N, C-alpha and C positions, 0 to 999 in steps of 0.2 A: 375256751374262747380267748383267754389272755394270750395263749401262744399264737393264735391266728392273727391277732392285732400286731404282735411283735413281728411276725413273719411279714405282714403287710408293710410295717414300718421299715423292716430290713430291706424289703424289695424296693420300697420307695427310695431309701438311702442309696442302694446299689444303682438304681436308675439315675438318681441325681449325680452320683459319682461318675457313671458312664457319660452322662450328658456333659459334665464338666470336662471330662477327658476329651470328648469330641470338640467342645468349644475351644479348649486349649490348643488342640491340633489345628483347628481352623485359624485361630489367631496366629499361630506360628507360620502357617502358610501365607497369611496376609502380610505378616512381617517380612517374609521372604521377598514378596513383591515390593514392599516398602512404599516409598513415595513415587515409584515409577509410573503408576497409572496417572497420577496428578501431573507429573512432569510431562508425560506424553500429551495430555490434554492441553497443558499450558503452551507447549511447543506448537501444537496444531493451531491453537488460537493465535499465537505469534505469527506463524506463517500466513494465516488468513489475513491478519492485520497488515503484514508487509505486502501481500498481493493487492489489498485495497489501496494501500499507499501508492503502489506502482501504477495502478489504474488512474489514480488522481494525478500522478506525475505525468503520465502519458497524455491525459486531457490537457494539462497545463502546457505541455510541449506543443500540442496541436493548436492551442489558443495563441501561443507565441508565434508559431509559423504563420497563422492566419493574420495576426497583427502586422508582422513584417511584410507579408504580401500586400496587405491593404495600404500600408504606408509607401511601398514601392510604386503601387499604382497611383497613389496621390502625387508622388514625385513626378511620375511620367506625365500625368495630366497637367500638373503645374508647368512643366517644361513645355508642353504643347501650347498651353495658354500664353506663356511668355513669347514663344515664337509667333503666335497669332497676333499678339499685341504689338510686337516689334514691326511686323508687317503693316499693321494698321497705322503705326506712327508715321510711316512714309506717306500716307495719304490723308493726313489730318488737314483741316481747314483753318483751325484757330488754336491759340495757346491753351485754351481750356481743355479741349480734347486731348492735346498732347500731354498736359499735366495729369489728366485723369488716366490716360494710358500708362504714364510713368508710375503713378501710384498703384495701379493694378499690377504692373510688373514687379514693383517692390513688394507688394502683398504676396504675390506668387513666390517670390524668392524667399520670403519669410516662411511661407508654407513649406517650401522645399527644406529649409534649414530645420524647421520643427519636425518634419517627417524623418529627416536623417538622424536627428537626435533620438527620436522614438525608435527608429530601426536599430541604432546602437544599443539602446536600453533593452529592447526585446531580444536582440542577439545575445547580449550578456546574460539575460535571464534564461534564454534557451540553452546556452552552454552550461549554466549552473544546473538546470533541470536535467540535461543529458547526463551530467556527471552524477547527479543524485539518482537518476534512473539506473546507471551502471552500478552504483554502490548498492542500491536496493535490490537489484537483480542478483548481485553477488551474495548479499545477505540471505535472500530467499533460497538460493542454491545451497548455501552452507547450512542454513537451518533445516532445510528439507533433508539433507544428508543426515544431520544429527537426529532429526525426527524419525527417519526410517530406521536408524540404528537403535534408537530407544524402543521403537515399536517392535522390532525384531527381538530385542532383549525381553520385553514384556510378554510377547507371544511365546517365547521359549520358556519363560518361567511359568506362564499359565498352562502351557502344554505339559510341563513336568509335574505340575501340582494338580492337574485336572482330575486325574483318577482318585487321588487322595481327597480332594475337595468333594467330589461326588459321593465318595464313600462316607 
């Protein structure tokens, strides 16, 4: 009976030794991949973040274009109003009407100036956003190339070690 227990203990020790060997082999295979899986994940997250940023920039560009268009329409409307008021000045009956029309013309001219300032502001912002869009697009392309390269490296390492890992 004593020999049976020793044999069982010996078998347990051999099994434990074999298990440690397998575990060591798996660790060495994981070490071979290293930080590559985490790098790939981080790069994929970064590309997604850049794509979200690009979408936000494109929305800002559309908003700037809309604002510029709105202010151009305001300018055209103000010019039309000025023309109408100048025509009305020719047919006024008293000084009060003439003064009111003059004030309306001045107000419309101020509206034109304000719209022109806003157009300049939004045009400058639009140019900045377009430059930022180009920069972000370039970054996305570069990061995507890097990501694809890292993914192919990871796939190659995983393919090489697949059989060993399964065993």
